[in-house]
N, CA, C and O atoms as a GROMACS GRO file, in nm:
protein
  532
    1MET      N    1   3.915   6.445  -1.197
    1MET     CA    2   4.002   6.396  -1.272
    1MET      C    3   4.033   6.433  -1.437
    1MET      O    4   3.937   6.462  -1.508
    2MET      N    5   4.135   6.432  -1.478
    2MET     CA    6   4.139   6.539  -1.661
    2MET      C    7   4.037   6.424  -1.755
    2MET      O    8   4.035   6.304  -1.731
    3GLY      N    9   3.980   6.471  -1.830
    3GLY     CA   10   3.930   6.380  -1.953
    3GLY      C   11   4.101   6.375  -2.073
    3GLY      O   12   4.211   6.428  -2.086
    4THR      N   13   3.997   6.255  -2.139
    4THR     CA   14   4.122   6.215  -2.229
    4THR      C   15   4.100   6.262  -2.375
    4THR      O   16   3.990   6.316  -2.388
    5SER      N   17   4.166   6.258  -2.475
    5SER     CA   18   4.090   6.305  -2.624
    5SER      C   19   3.972   6.182  -2.636
    5SER      O   20   3.879   6.195  -2.716
    6GLU      N   21   3.982   6.091  -2.570
    6GLU     CA   22   3.874   5.982  -2.616
    6GLU      C   23   3.769   5.996  -2.516
    6GLU      O   24   3.683   5.909  -2.501
    7GLY      N   25   3.774   6.104  -2.448
    7GLY     CA   26   3.649   6.127  -2.317
    7GLY      C   27   3.674   6.055  -2.218
    7GLY      O   28   3.603   6.091  -2.125
    8LEU      N   29   3.744   5.964  -2.189
    8LEU     CA   30   3.774   5.865  -2.105
    8LEU      C   31   3.853   5.904  -1.982
    8LEU      O   32   3.972   5.916  -2.012
    9THR      N   33   3.830   5.928  -1.864
    9THR     CA   34   3.907   5.920  -1.757
    9THR      C   35   4.032   5.880  -1.738
    9THR      O   36   4.052   5.766  -1.780
   10PHE      N   37   4.126   5.933  -1.690
   10PHE     CA   38   4.203   5.882  -1.621
   10PHE      C   39   4.181   5.756  -1.583
   10PHE      O   40   4.223   5.672  -1.662
   11ALA      N   41   4.127   5.716  -1.483
   11ALA     CA   42   4.126   5.578  -1.441
   11ALA      C   43   4.048   5.500  -1.536
   11ALA      O   44   4.090   5.386  -1.553
   12GLU      N   45   3.941   5.535  -1.604
   12GLU     CA   46   3.894   5.432  -1.714
   12GLU      C   47   4.012   5.426  -1.837
   12GLU      O   48   3.991   5.346  -1.928
   13ASN      N   49   4.118   5.497  -1.840
   13ASN     CA   50   4.211   5.434  -1.947
   13ASN      C   51   4.333   5.298  -1.886
   13ASN      O   52   4.374   5.196  -1.941
   14LYS      N   53   4.360   5.360  -1.753
   14LYS     CA   54   4.463   5.288  -1.665
   14LYS      C   55   4.355   5.206  -1.610
   14LYS      O   56   4.362   5.116  -1.694
   15TYR      N   57   4.253   5.168  -1.526
   15TYR     CA   58   4.151   5.075  -1.570
   15TYR      C   59   4.040   5.009  -1.592
   15TYR      O   60   3.935   5.006  -1.528
   16PRO      N   61   4.085   4.938  -1.723
   16PRO     CA   62   4.008   4.990  -1.827
   16PRO      C   63   3.860   4.833  -1.771
   16PRO      O   64   3.795   4.771  -1.856
   17PHE      N   65   3.847   4.811  -1.618
   17PHE     CA   66   3.714   4.763  -1.588
   17PHE      C   67   3.641   4.872  -1.541
   17PHE      O   68   3.521   4.845  -1.548
   18TRP      N   69   3.659   4.974  -1.501
   18TRP     CA   70   3.625   5.111  -1.505
   18TRP      C   71   3.503   5.126  -1.608
   18TRP      O   72   3.406   5.195  -1.576
   19ARG      N   73   3.506   5.075  -1.706
   19ARG     CA   74   3.399   5.060  -1.793
   19ARG      C   75   3.350   4.918  -1.867
   19ARG      O   76   3.341   4.867  -1.979
   20CYS      N   77   3.322   4.888  -1.710
   20CYS     CA   78   3.271   4.754  -1.715
   20CYS      C   79   3.144   4.668  -1.801
   20CYS      O   80   3.137   4.546  -1.802
   21GLY      N   81   3.046   4.760  -1.872
   21GLY     CA   82   2.922   4.676  -1.900
   21GLY      C   83   2.839   4.684  -1.850
   21GLY      O   84   2.736   4.647  -1.908
   22LEU      N   85   2.829   4.740  -1.705
   22LEU     CA   86   2.715   4.715  -1.565
   22LEU      C   87   2.619   4.811  -1.645
   22LEU      O   88   2.662   4.901  -1.717
   23GLN      N   89   2.450   4.776  -1.619
   23GLN     CA   90   2.409   4.896  -1.672
   23GLN      C   91   2.338   4.983  -1.594
   23GLN      O   92   2.222   4.962  -1.558
   24ARG      N   93   2.413   5.098  -1.562
   24ARG     CA   94   2.479   5.197  -1.440
   24ARG      C   95   2.338   5.298  -1.485
   24ARG      O   96   2.256   5.301  -1.577
   25LYS      N   97   2.356   5.345  -1.409
   25LYS     CA   98   2.166   5.400  -1.355
   25LYS      C   99   2.290   5.469  -1.235
   25LYS      O  100   2.389   5.419  -1.180
   26GLU      N  101   2.231   5.596  -1.229
   26GLU     CA  102   2.318   5.736  -1.128
   26GLU      C  103   2.275   5.671  -1.006
   26GLU      O  104   2.161   5.632  -0.977
   27GLY      N  105   2.386   5.666  -0.934
   27GLY     CA  106   2.378   5.582  -0.773
   27GLY      C  107   2.368   5.476  -0.752
   27GLY      O  108   2.354   5.439  -0.635
   28CYS      N  109   2.373   5.349  -0.899
   28CYS     CA  110   2.387   5.199  -0.870
   28CYS      C  111   2.476   5.159  -0.782
   28CYS      O  112   2.597   5.167  -0.801
   29THR      N  113   2.418   5.109  -0.672
   29THR     CA  114   2.520   5.053  -0.558
   29THR      C  115   2.612   4.960  -0.633
   29THR      O  116   2.735   4.951  -0.640
   30LEU      N  117   2.481   4.873  -0.702
   30LEU     CA  118   2.544   4.713  -0.737
   30LEU      C  119   2.670   4.767  -0.826
   30LEU      O  120   2.786   4.732  -0.811
   31HIS      N  121   2.611   4.881  -0.941
   31HIS     CA  122   2.783   4.944  -0.984
   31HIS      C  123   2.880   4.973  -0.901
   31HIS      O  124   2.986   4.914  -0.924
   32LYS      N  125   2.877   5.039  -0.820
   32LYS     CA  126   2.923   5.174  -0.705
   32LYS      C  127   3.063   4.996  -0.626
   32LYS      O  128   3.185   4.981  -0.616
   33ILE      N  129   2.951   4.920  -0.597
   33ILE     CA  130   3.046   4.803  -0.546
   33ILE      C  131   3.133   4.726  -0.613
   33ILE      O  132   3.241   4.680  -0.574
   34SER      N  133   3.061   4.713  -0.751
   34SER     CA  134   3.139   4.591  -0.872
   34SER      C  135   3.264   4.686  -0.909
   34SER      O  136   3.369   4.622  -0.922
   35CYS      N  137   3.274   4.814  -0.928
   35CYS     CA  138   3.384   4.912  -0.927
   35CYS      C  139   3.445   4.937  -0.842
   35CYS      O  140   3.548   4.987  -0.886
   36ALA      N  141   3.449   4.934  -0.694
   36ALA     CA  142   3.499   4.924  -0.593
   36ALA      C  143   3.588   4.767  -0.554
   36ALA      O  144   3.700   4.750  -0.505
   37ILE      N  145   3.479   4.666  -0.602
   37ILE     CA  146   3.609   4.565  -0.593
   37ILE      C  147   3.708   4.548  -0.694
   37ILE      O  148   3.823   4.532  -0.655
   38ALA      N  149   3.673   4.549  -0.871
   38ALA     CA  150   3.749   4.555  -0.905
   38ALA      C  151   3.910   4.644  -0.889
   38ALA      O  152   4.031   4.623  -0.894
   39PHE      N  153   3.825   4.738  -0.870
   39PHE     CA  154   3.938   4.865  -0.821
   39PHE      C  155   4.057   4.805  -0.670
   39PHE      O  156   4.179   4.821  -0.658
   40LEU      N  157   4.013   4.775  -0.629
   40LEU     CA  158   4.149   4.696  -0.534
   40LEU      C  159   4.204   4.570  -0.592
   40LEU      O  160   4.322   4.539  -0.575
   41LEU      N  161   4.129   4.505  -0.654
   41LEU     CA  162   4.184   4.403  -0.691
   41LEU      C  163   4.347   4.462  -0.794
   41LEU      O  164   4.466   4.441  -0.770
   42ALA      N  165   4.277   4.540  -0.909
   42ALA     CA  166   4.378   4.619  -0.963
   42ALA      C  167   4.504   4.674  -0.881
   42ALA      O  168   4.619   4.702  -0.912
   43VAL      N  169   4.444   4.674  -0.786
   43VAL     CA  170   4.586   4.749  -0.666
   43VAL      C  171   4.645   4.692  -0.611
   43VAL      O  172   4.755   4.732  -0.574
   44THR      N  173   4.600   4.581  -0.584
   44THR     CA  174   4.645   4.436  -0.461
   44THR      C  175   4.692   4.368  -0.590
   44THR      O  176   4.814   4.386  -0.596
   45VAL      N  177   4.657   4.310  -0.677
   45VAL     CA  178   4.719   4.188  -0.717
   45VAL      C  179   4.871   4.219  -0.834
   45VAL      O  180   4.874   4.262  -0.950
   46PRO      N  181   4.936   4.192  -0.780
   46PRO     CA  182   5.036   4.266  -0.865
   46PRO      C  183   5.136   4.176  -0.939
   46PRO      O  184   5.200   4.080  -0.896
   47GLU      N  185   5.130   4.253  -1.108
   47GLU     CA  186   5.119   4.202  -1.247
   47GLU      C  187   5.256   4.105  -1.236
   47GLU      O  188   5.270   3.987  -1.268
   48GLN      N  189   5.338   4.184  -1.188
   48GLN     CA  190   5.516   4.197  -1.208
   48GLN      C  191   5.499   4.080  -1.046
   48GLN      O  192   5.445   4.092  -0.936
   49GLY      N  193   5.560   3.998  -1.101
   49GLY     CA  194   5.596   3.855  -0.986
   49GLY      C  195   5.480   3.749  -0.966
   49GLY      O  196   5.450   3.684  -0.866
   50PHE      N  197   5.424   3.752  -1.090
   50PHE     CA  198   5.227   3.707  -1.061
   50PHE      C  199   5.314   3.570  -1.087
   50PHE      O  200   5.404   3.578  -1.171
   51SER      N  201   5.291   3.427  -1.012
   51SER     CA  202   5.314   3.327  -1.053
   51SER      C  203   5.229   3.174  -1.069
   51SER      O  204   5.221   3.066  -1.011
   52ALA      N  205   5.167   3.252  -1.203
   52ALA     CA  206   5.035   3.159  -1.275
   52ALA      C  207   5.119   3.059  -1.374
   52ALA      O  208   5.226   3.076  -1.433
   53ASP      N  209   5.028   2.946  -1.368
   53ASP     CA  210   5.035   2.854  -1.474
   53ASP      C  211   5.033   2.893  -1.637
   53ASP      O  212   4.927   2.864  -1.692
   54LYS      N  213   5.117   2.943  -1.709
   54LYS     CA  214   5.047   2.929  -1.874
   54LYS      C  215   4.964   2.808  -1.917
   54LYS      O  216   4.850   2.816  -1.964
   55GLU      N  217   5.013   2.723  -1.902
   55GLU     CA  218   5.033   2.622  -1.959
   55GLU      C  219   4.878   2.550  -1.929
   55GLU      O  220   4.796   2.520  -2.015
   56LEU      N  221   4.865   2.529  -1.767
   56LEU     CA  222   4.728   2.512  -1.723
   56LEU      C  223   4.658   2.572  -1.766
   56LEU      O  224   4.554   2.529  -1.815
   57GLY      N  225   4.694   2.702  -1.764
   57GLY     CA  226   4.546   2.849  -1.826
   57GLY      C  227   4.524   2.834  -1.922
   57GLY      O  228   4.430   2.906  -1.955
   58GLU      N  229   4.585   2.728  -2.056
   58GLU     CA  230   4.597   2.758  -2.184
   58GLU      C  231   4.479   2.609  -2.166
   58GLU      O  232   4.356   2.611  -2.168
   59THR      N  233   4.550   2.519  -2.153
   59THR     CA  234   4.430   2.399  -2.066
   59THR      C  235   4.290   2.392  -2.027
   59THR      O  236   4.196   2.337  -2.086
   60ARG      N  237   4.292   2.443  -1.942
   60ARG     CA  238   4.151   2.525  -1.888
   60ARG      C  239   4.072   2.615  -1.993
   60ARG      O  240   3.955   2.598  -2.028
   61TYR      N  241   4.158   2.714  -2.036
   61TYR     CA  242   4.042   2.763  -2.176
   61TYR      C  243   4.029   2.636  -2.274
   61TYR      O  244   3.913   2.639  -2.315
   62LYS      N  245   4.108   2.506  -2.340
   62LYS     CA  246   4.042   2.421  -2.456
   62LYS      C  247   3.887   2.426  -2.369
   62LYS      O  248   3.776   2.446  -2.420
   63LYS      N  249   3.921   2.396  -2.202
   63LYS     CA  250   3.853   2.279  -2.195
   63LYS      C  251   3.656   2.302  -2.202
   63LYS      O  252   3.548   2.250  -2.229
   64SER      N  253   3.744   2.449  -2.144
   64SER     CA  254   3.591   2.574  -2.125
   64SER      C  255   3.529   2.696  -2.205
   64SER      O  256   3.424   2.758  -2.220
   65CYS      N  257   3.673   2.690  -2.250
   65CYS     CA  258   3.616   2.878  -2.276
   65CYS      C  259   3.609   2.833  -2.455
   65CYS      O  260   3.496   2.835  -2.505
   66ILE      N  261   3.719   2.798  -2.539
   66ILE     CA  262   3.743   2.745  -2.633
   66ILE      C  263   3.624   2.747  -2.772
   66ILE      O  264   3.650   2.794  -2.883
   67SER      N  265   3.511   2.692  -2.738
   67SER     CA  266   3.392   2.691  -2.828
   67SER      C  267   3.325   2.832  -2.835
   67SER      O  268   3.290   2.889  -2.938
   68CYS      N  269   3.315   2.875  -2.714
   68CYS     CA  270   3.285   3.010  -2.752
   68CYS      C  271   3.320   3.158  -2.736
   68CYS      O  272   3.267   3.267  -2.757
   69HIS      N  273   3.441   3.109  -2.687
   69HIS     CA  274   3.563   3.280  -2.755
   69HIS      C  275   3.705   3.240  -2.858
   69HIS      O  276   3.811   3.303  -2.862
   70GLY      N  277   3.663   3.108  -2.942
   70GLY     CA  278   3.778   3.132  -3.003
   70GLY      C  279   3.880   3.084  -2.998
   70GLY      O  280   3.910   3.040  -2.887
   71LYS      N  281   4.000   3.067  -3.130
   71LYS     CA  282   4.129   3.029  -3.105
   71LYS      C  283   4.187   3.103  -2.999
   71LYS      O  284   4.147   3.218  -3.010
   72ALA      N  285   4.278   3.087  -2.882
   72ALA     CA  286   4.338   3.155  -2.768
   72ALA      C  287   4.210   3.347  -2.769
   72ALA      O  288   4.258   3.458  -2.788
   73GLY      N  289   4.089   3.323  -2.748
   73GLY     CA  290   4.068   3.386  -2.714
   73GLY      C  291   4.041   3.532  -2.804
   73GLY      O  292   4.020   3.642  -2.754
   74LYS      N  293   4.046   3.504  -2.926
   74LYS     CA  294   4.071   3.581  -3.039
   74LYS      C  295   3.887   3.632  -3.084
   74LYS      O  296   3.860   3.721  -3.164
   75GLY      N  297   3.806   3.566  -3.024
   75GLY     CA  298   3.638   3.610  -3.037
   75GLY      C  299   3.626   3.510  -3.171
   75GLY      O  300   3.700   3.484  -3.266
   76ALA      N  301   3.458   3.459  -3.115
   76ALA     CA  302   3.356   3.433  -3.225
   76ALA      C  303   3.249   3.464  -3.240
   76ALA      O  304   3.186   3.480  -3.136
   77ALA      N  305   3.195   3.480  -3.333
   77ALA     CA  306   3.055   3.555  -3.353
   77ALA      C  307   3.030   3.624  -3.285
   77ALA      O  308   3.077   3.735  -3.313
   78SER      N  309   2.934   3.618  -3.134
   78SER     CA  310   2.863   3.752  -3.098
   78SER      C  311   2.951   3.727  -2.936
   78SER      O  312   2.945   3.806  -2.842
   79TYR      N  313   3.030   3.598  -2.939
   79TYR     CA  314   3.114   3.673  -2.769
   79TYR      C  315   3.242   3.764  -2.800
   79TYR      O  316   3.289   3.772  -2.913
   80PRO      N  317   3.281   3.814  -2.719
   80PRO     CA  318   3.410   3.865  -2.771
   80PRO      C  319   3.541   3.824  -2.760
   80PRO      O  320   3.569   3.705  -2.742
   81LYS      N  321   3.649   3.934  -2.771
   81LYS     CA  322   3.820   3.887  -2.818
   81LYS      C  323   3.783   3.885  -2.608
   81LYS      O  324   3.704   3.948  -2.538
   82ILE      N  325   3.858   3.812  -2.588
   82ILE     CA  326   3.884   3.791  -2.426
   82ILE      C  327   4.056   3.815  -2.407
   82ILE      O  328   4.105   3.859  -2.302
   83SER      N  329   4.155   3.769  -2.553
   83SER     CA  330   4.237   3.777  -2.532
   83SER      C  331   4.338   3.901  -2.479
   83SER      O  332   4.262   3.995  -2.458
   84GLY      N  333   4.470   3.942  -2.449
   84GLY     CA  334   4.553   4.098  -2.449
   84GLY      C  335   4.522   4.165  -2.344
   84GLY      O  336   4.542   4.284  -2.366
   85ASN      N  337   4.466   4.138  -2.195
   85ASN     CA  338   4.393   4.258  -2.167
   85ASN      C  339   4.508   4.218  -2.010
   85ASN      O  340   4.555   4.104  -2.003
   86PRO      N  341   4.533   4.294  -1.928
   86PRO     CA  342   4.614   4.295  -1.833
   86PRO      C  343   4.526   4.141  -1.785
   86PRO      O  344   4.417   4.098  -1.823
   87VAL      N  345   4.607   4.096  -1.705
   87VAL     CA  346   4.602   3.977  -1.630
   87VAL      C  347   4.494   4.042  -1.435
   87VAL      O  348   4.454   3.967  -1.346
   88THR      N  349   4.485   4.167  -1.440
   88THR     CA  350   4.401   4.179  -1.302
   88THR      C  351   4.252   4.209  -1.385
   88THR      O  352   4.146   4.177  -1.331
   89TYR      N  353   4.255   4.278  -1.529
   89TYR     CA  354   4.106   4.312  -1.522
   89TYR      C  355   4.046   4.122  -1.560
   89TYR      O  356   3.945   4.071  -1.510
   90THR      N  357   4.155   4.043  -1.667
   90THR     CA  358   4.060   3.944  -1.617
   90THR      C  359   4.038   3.838  -1.457
   90THR      O  360   3.964   3.759  -1.397
   91ILE      N  361   4.130   3.894  -1.455
   91ILE     CA  362   4.108   3.784  -1.335
   91ILE      C  363   3.994   3.871  -1.232
   91ILE      O  364   3.923   3.796  -1.164
   92GLU      N  365   3.979   3.974  -1.220
   92GLU     CA  366   3.802   4.068  -1.187
   92GLU      C  367   3.748   4.035  -1.222
   92GLU      O  368   3.639   3.991  -1.184
   93LYS      N  369   3.798   4.038  -1.320
   93LYS     CA  370   3.599   3.976  -1.459
   93LYS      C  371   3.562   3.851  -1.419
   93LYS      O  372   3.446   3.845  -1.381
   94LEU      N  373   3.631   3.736  -1.415
   94LEU     CA  374   3.631   3.600  -1.406
   94LEU      C  375   3.553   3.595  -1.251
   94LEU      O  376   3.443   3.540  -1.241
   95ARG      N  377   3.624   3.664  -1.120
   95ARG     CA  378   3.571   3.676  -0.994
   95ARG      C  379   3.428   3.727  -0.987
   95ARG      O  380   3.337   3.680  -0.919
   96LEU      N  381   3.423   3.851  -1.083
   96LEU     CA  382   3.300   3.900  -1.064
   96LEU      C  383   3.153   3.755  -1.103
   96LEU      O  384   3.050   3.710  -1.053
   97TYR      N  385   3.252   3.735  -1.238
   97TYR     CA  386   3.136   3.645  -1.265
   97TYR      C  387   3.107   3.503  -1.170
   97TYR      O  388   2.995   3.458  -1.146
   98ARG      N  389   3.184   3.468  -1.142
   98ARG     CA  390   3.235   3.358  -0.972
   98ARG      C  391   3.121   3.391  -0.882
   98ARG      O  392   3.048   3.304  -0.836
   99GLU      N  393   3.104   3.550  -0.851
   99GLU     CA  394   3.018   3.555  -0.757
   99GLU      C  395   2.878   3.608  -0.792
   99GLU      O  396   2.802   3.657  -0.708
  100GLY      N  397   2.853   3.593  -0.914
  100GLY     CA  398   2.708   3.570  -1.022
  100GLY      C  399   2.669   3.716  -1.035
  100GLY      O  400   2.549   3.743  -1.038
  101ILE      N  401   2.809   3.865  -1.046
  101ILE     CA  402   2.758   3.957  -1.089
  101ILE      C  403   2.723   3.922  -1.247
  101ILE      O  404   2.766   3.835  -1.324
  102LYS      N  405   2.623   4.034  -1.262
  102LYS     CA  406   2.616   4.060  -1.445
  102LYS      C  407   2.726   4.178  -1.449
  102LYS      O  408   2.776   4.254  -1.367
  103GLN      N  409   2.736   4.154  -1.590
  103GLN     CA  410   2.835   4.215  -1.654
  103GLN      C  411   2.792   4.253  -1.777
  103GLN      O  412   2.870   4.340  -1.816
  104GLY      N  413   2.737   4.240  -1.828
  104GLY     CA  414   2.692   4.246  -1.973
  104GLY      C  415   2.601   4.160  -2.048
  104GLY      O  416   2.523   4.106  -1.969
  105PRO      N  417   2.577   4.118  -2.200
  105PRO     CA  418   2.474   4.037  -2.207
  105PRO      C  419   2.502   3.895  -2.198
  105PRO      O  420   2.434   3.803  -2.151
  106ASN      N  421   2.579   3.896  -2.233
  106ASN     CA  422   2.640   3.751  -2.174
  106ASN      C  423   2.695   3.670  -2.049
  106ASN      O  424   2.757   3.567  -2.024
  107SER      N  425   2.643   3.764  -1.992
  107SER     CA  426   2.653   3.781  -1.770
  107SER      C  427   2.590   3.576  -1.738
  107SER      O  428   2.655   3.497  -1.668
  108ALA      N  429   2.444   3.537  -1.818
  108ALA     CA  430   2.413   3.417  -1.739
  108ALA      C  431   2.500   3.322  -1.830
  108ALA      O  432   2.400   3.339  -1.901
  109LEU      N  433   2.533   3.289  -1.858
  109LEU     CA  434   2.696   3.219  -1.948
  109LEU      C  435   2.797   3.264  -1.853
  109LEU      O  436   2.804   3.172  -1.772
  110MET      N  437   2.852   3.325  -1.830
  110MET     CA  438   2.979   3.347  -1.771
  110MET      C  439   2.945   3.306  -1.636
  110MET      O  440   3.036   3.245  -1.579
  111ILE      N  441   2.880   3.316  -1.596
  111ILE     CA  442   2.836   3.322  -1.431
  111ILE      C  443   2.868   3.159  -1.448
  111ILE      O  444   2.970   3.100  -1.414
  112MET      N  445   2.742   3.103  -1.515
  112MET     CA  446   2.758   2.934  -1.525
  112MET      C  447   2.872   2.892  -1.549
  112MET      O  448   2.901   2.784  -1.499
  113MET      N  449   2.952   2.947  -1.615
  113MET     CA  450   3.082   2.875  -1.659
  113MET      C  451   3.200   2.965  -1.518
  113MET      O  452   3.307   2.947  -1.577
  114ALA      N  453   3.227   3.015  -1.432
  114ALA     CA  454   3.306   3.040  -1.426
  114ALA      C  455   3.215   3.034  -1.233
  114ALA      O  456   3.204   3.130  -1.157
  115LYS      N  457   3.179   2.929  -1.214
  115LYS     CA  458   3.130   2.911  -1.104
  115LYS      C  459   3.189   2.833  -1.030
  115LYS      O  460   3.229   2.840  -0.914
  116PRO      N  461   3.192   2.732  -1.135
  116PRO     CA  462   3.288   2.641  -1.056
  116PRO      C  463   3.483   2.657  -1.072
  116PRO      O  464   3.566   2.582  -1.021
  117LEU      N  465   3.502   2.741  -1.133
  117LEU     CA  466   3.654   2.802  -1.130
  117LEU      C  467   3.719   2.825  -0.988
  117LEU      O  468   3.665   2.889  -0.898
  118THR      N  469   3.817   2.776  -0.982
  118THR     CA  470   3.872   2.816  -0.853
  118THR      C  471   4.009   2.880  -0.858
  118THR      O  472   4.085   2.844  -0.947
  119ASP      N  473   4.057   2.993  -0.749
  119ASP     CA  474   4.116   3.089  -0.763
  119ASP      C  475   4.241   3.052  -0.861
  119ASP      O  476   4.272   3.129  -0.951
  120GLU      N  477   4.319   2.919  -0.836
  120GLU     CA  478   4.398   2.937  -0.910
  120GLU      C  479   4.368   2.934  -1.053
  120GLU      O  480   4.431   3.006  -1.131
  121GLU      N  481   4.250   2.835  -1.102
  121GLU     CA  482   4.264   2.816  -1.216
  121GLU      C  483   4.179   3.003  -1.320
  121GLU      O  484   4.156   3.020  -1.439
  122ILE      N  485   4.163   3.080  -1.225
  122ILE     CA  486   4.107   3.210  -1.259
  122ILE      C  487   4.299   3.274  -1.297
  122ILE      O  488   4.322   3.295  -1.416
  123ASP      N  489   4.382   3.292  -1.225
  123ASP     CA  490   4.516   3.311  -1.218
  123ASP      C  491   4.559   3.289  -1.337
  123ASP      O  492   4.582   3.378  -1.419
  124ASN      N  493   4.576   3.154  -1.359
  124ASN     CA  494   4.615   3.073  -1.445
  124ASN      C  495   4.544   3.110  -1.585
  124ASN      O  496   4.610   3.191  -1.651
  125LEU      N  497   4.416   3.066  -1.648
  125LEU     CA  498   4.348   3.183  -1.749
  125LEU      C  499   4.409   3.295  -1.786
  125LEU      O  500   4.469   3.332  -1.886
  126ALA      N  501   4.375   3.352  -1.664
  126ALA     CA  502   4.428   3.508  -1.688
  126ALA      C  503   4.577   3.514  -1.751
  126ALA      O  504   4.595   3.588  -1.847
  127ALA      N  505   4.708   3.422  -1.688
  127ALA     CA  506   4.780   3.409  -1.729
  127ALA      C  507   4.838   3.425  -1.873
  127ALA      O  508   4.901   3.504  -1.943
  128TYR      N  509   4.770   3.283  -1.875
  128TYR     CA  510   4.727   3.237  -2.054
  128TYR      C  511   4.686   3.351  -2.116
  128TYR      O  512   4.760   3.388  -2.207
  129LEU      N  513   4.595   3.413  -2.095
  129LEU     CA  514   4.542   3.499  -2.191
  129LEU      C  515   4.569   3.595  -2.252
  129LEU      O  516   4.538   3.630  -2.366
  130GLU      N  517   4.655   3.658  -2.145
  130GLU     CA  518   4.698   3.837  -2.142
  130GLU      C  519   4.810   3.825  -2.268
  130GLU      O  520   4.859   3.931  -2.308
  131ASP      N  521   4.850   3.697  -2.334
  131ASP     CA  522   4.944   3.685  -2.416
  131ASP      C  523   4.968   3.613  -2.559
  131ASP      O  524   5.054   3.604  -2.646
  132ALA      N  525   4.768   3.542  -2.511
  132ALA     CA  526   4.774   3.423  -2.643
  132ALA      C  527   4.778   3.435  -2.739
  132ALA      O  528   4.732   3.542  -2.779
  133GLU      N  529   4.824   3.353  -2.829
  133GLU     CA  530   4.858   3.381  -3.012
  133GLU      C  531   4.764   3.231  -3.030
  133GLU      O  532   4.744   3.184  -3.142
   0.00000   0.00000   0.00000
């Protein structure tokens, strides 16, 4: 694959989860598996025709996420901005957290918060966060 001016490959630009934040080691099996899962989700979960309920997503966000990620997912303190990402990216991240896969410095907290989420709730959250204001 050709690199870009930012030094990222095509896959890293098209599918941001490729830069997933796992502490990578050459040949790390966990990283390879999580990237493979993320890639499959990205190419199999259609963004067009996606039928999630943004209002239910906002309600769930205000119940579980707002205290750390701030209003509309804009980020707060050491917690990252989570709005504005493609639906597939957010779905992939939340499903990996729900499965207990660490992805960054706040993984323990995110794993605990994602465990009780259903697929429908994850879809709704992703739909809300895609263009939350």
